[in-house]
N, C-alpha and C positions, 0 to 999 in steps of 0.2 A: 371535827366540830360534829356532834349527833345532838337534833332536837325532838322534843317532845311537845307535842300540841294536844292541849285540851279545850274542848269546844265548849260553847255555854249556849244553853237550850233552857228553856221555861225560866226565864229568870235568873237562871245560874251563870257564874264569871268566869270570864275566857282569860286562861293562862298561857303563856307559851313560857317553856323553862327548856334551856340549853343547856348539855353536858359538854364539858370539854375533854379531848381525846389524845392522846400523844403521838406523834408518827412513830414507825418503826426504827427501830434502833439496831445498828450493825457493830459488834465490838470484833475488833482483832488485834491478835497480839504482836509484839513485834517478832520479825525472823531475821535470818541472814540470807545472804546468797545459794542458791543451791547449784551441784555441782555435775558437771557433764562427766561421765566416767564411761570408758571400756564401750563405746556405742559408734559404731560407724560412721551415723546420720549427726553424731554430736549433737544428741538430744540430751536433755538433763530432766531428772523428775521433779517437778516441782509439790510442794504440798503445806497449803495453809490452810489451817481450822479457823473459823470463825462464830459467830453466834448471833443470833437473832433475838429481839425481844418487841412483842407487839403488845395492844393494851386494848384494840378495838375488834370484834368478832370473835366468834371461835374458831374457825377454820384457820388451819395450816397457811404460812403466808407463802406467796408465788415469788420464787427466785430465779434471778435472769444472773447469766455471767457472759461477761462480752470480755475479748483477750484480742488486744490490739485492732479494737473496735468489729471484730467477728465473734457470732454468738458461739458460746461452747456451750451447750446443754448437756456433753458427757462429763462434764468436768467437777460436777456439783454431784455430793453424795449428803446423807446423813438425815436428820427428822431434827424438826422443833424441838429446843431451840439451838441445836448445834450442829453444824454443818463443816464441810470439807471441802475446798475447791482445790483440785490436782489434777495432774496430766504431765506430760512429755513435751518440751519446748525446747527451741533451739538456743545456742548461746548466744546469748546478747541479755537486752531489757526491756521487756514489756511491760504493757500498761493492762491493768486489771479494772474491769469496771464490776461492782457487785450491785444490781437492784433487787428492792424488796415491796412488795406491794401485799399489804393487810388485804382482808375481806370487805372493810370500808371504803378501801378504794384510794387509800394514803398511800403514798412512795416515800423511799427513802434511797440513796444511793452512795457509794464507798468508792472512790478511785486514788488507787495508787500504785506504784510498780515493784514489782519483783525482778532479779536478775539471775541468767542463769550463767554460771562462767567454767571455763574451760579446765579440770580439774585433772585431766591424762597426760602424762609425759609422753615425748616422744621415743619411739621405737624404733631407731635403724637397723640394719644388719650392717656389723662390720667386718673388714678383714681383719683378722686375728692377729698377722705380724707384717710387717713390710719392711724389706733390706734398702740400706740407704748409701750410697756410694760416696765418699767426701771428694770437694772437687777443690785444686788448688786455688787460693784467694790470692788473687797479684791486684795491686800490689799486696801483701800481709798486714792485714789489719786489726783491730781487735772487734770480731763482728758481733760478740754477742754481749760487753758491756761487764766483764768480767776482770777487766784490767789486764789480761793475756792476749799477746799477740796470736791468730791462729791463722797459722799457713794455709790449713785448707779449714773448708765448712761444705755444709748441705745444710740446708731448711725443707720441713716438710710440712704442709697446713694440715689440718684438722680434718677436714672434708676429703683427703685424700684418701682416708680409712674408711669413708664412705660406701659399702658394697650396694645397697638398695636403702633408701630415706623414709619408704614407708610411707603413711597418710598421716595427718595429724590435723586438729580441728582449728587452731589459731597458728598461722605460718605467716613471715617464713622462720626455719629453722636454722638455725644457725651453729657451728661446733667450734668447741674450745680443745687445746689439746695440752697435756699439764705430766710430768714426771710422778708417777705415783710415790716416792720416796720423800719428795716435795711437800706431797697434799699430807702425807701421814706425820711429818715433824713439822707441820706447821708453816712451813715459808710460802708455802703457795696457797690461796684461798682461790678456789677456782671461779673465773669470770666468763661471760659470753664473749668477752672482747679479746681473749687469747686465742688467736685462731690460728695460729703457726709456731711451731718452735724451728732453732738454730740447734743444728749438732756441730763440733768441732772435735779435734785429736783428742781432746781429754773425754770425748763419749765413744772412743773405740770399743764395743762389747759385741758379744754376740747377741746378748737378748737385752734391753733395757724396759723395764715394766712401764708402761703409760696410762694414761686412761683419758679415753676420750668423750667429751660432755654434748650433749645434744640439749638444745635451750629453743624451747619454741616463743612466741611472740605473746602467749596470755599474759593476764593480769589474775593470778590467782591470790585470794585474800589467805588459804590454807596451807599455799607452798612454803615450807623452811626452808629457804636459802643456806648455801654452804657457808655463809658467814654467822648463820644464828637466826638471822632475821625473818621475820614474819612476812610473809607475801609477796608474789613476782612471778618469775617466770617457771614454768612446769620444765623440769628437766630429767635426763638420765642420764647413767654414765656406763662403760663397758670397759675394761681392761685388755689391754692390746700389747703387742710386742715390737719393737723395733730395732734393726740389726744395721748397726752402725761399722762400716768397713773402709777398710784403709784403699788408698788409689794408686792405679798402675805407674804411677810416678815416684812412690815410695817417699813421700814427703811425711806421713805420719801413719802409725799403727803398724803393728809388727805383723800383722795374719790380716787377711781379707780378700786379697785379690791374689790370685795363684795363678803363676805361670809355669809350665812345665815343658822339657824338651827331654825327648829319649830315643835310642837306637844304637845302633850298631857303628864301631870307629872302623874307618877303611883308611886304606892307604891312598894316597894322590891316584894312582893308577886304578883304583876300584876295587882292590881287594881287601875282604876284613882281614881285620887282626882277630888271631884264632883267640877266644874265650873271652872277649872283650866286649862290653856293655854298660854305656855310663846311663845315667839317668841326673838332669838337674832341674833346678827348681829356684824359684825366686818369688819372694814376697814383699 
């Protein structure tokens, strides 16, 4: 409010007139969470435009920004009436208070929350190939649920392929393992829970293409999941190979475990048989 007083002198009347003014106004648009990407400090850049209107005084208003209760003078830029609050902030939810004071001393404030979310997928270093040796399954049972009795089997953890986990902004990071062919034909939609895989005699092969998925613990609203839904963990995958070999007991697989013997043939009294040599191999 502003008051104008007119004094009464020499018989003139006295009149007091009050003018009503409006407090400063702050207008903020809607905005989405901000992403943290590619920064080892796990910071994300927030950028929030806003406008201010005042109707008292001719001078530009004074602005103050507080983030999580701490002054942030370097986070404000712009000129009346349009301003921008911006800066780099850690992953999480932050409280922002914007205060405006006009030249008449009137103040206004807006309090809001903004969020920085982790949008960076894990980037582990993996072994490109692992060799597995089938082991006897005693007693023979169906270990993988395909309806076939498995005389030999071996299991491997997705994490066995991880050489270096690397850093991530939202731990823990978990790993899942999948056959590439099953993903491509649609019979396997990767999920973080598939942490291991069982191989049996039917998997005897020099090279089986696999995918190892690395999943962090973030809730990223922009992350498109393998099933097509929007929002969830950040993830990455890498192609690897597994070599499934038979075993020394000859239970299954016609390759993969080699024994060889070689040498000269001798008579029982130690004399070699002329021009004789034999090599034997078993798989």
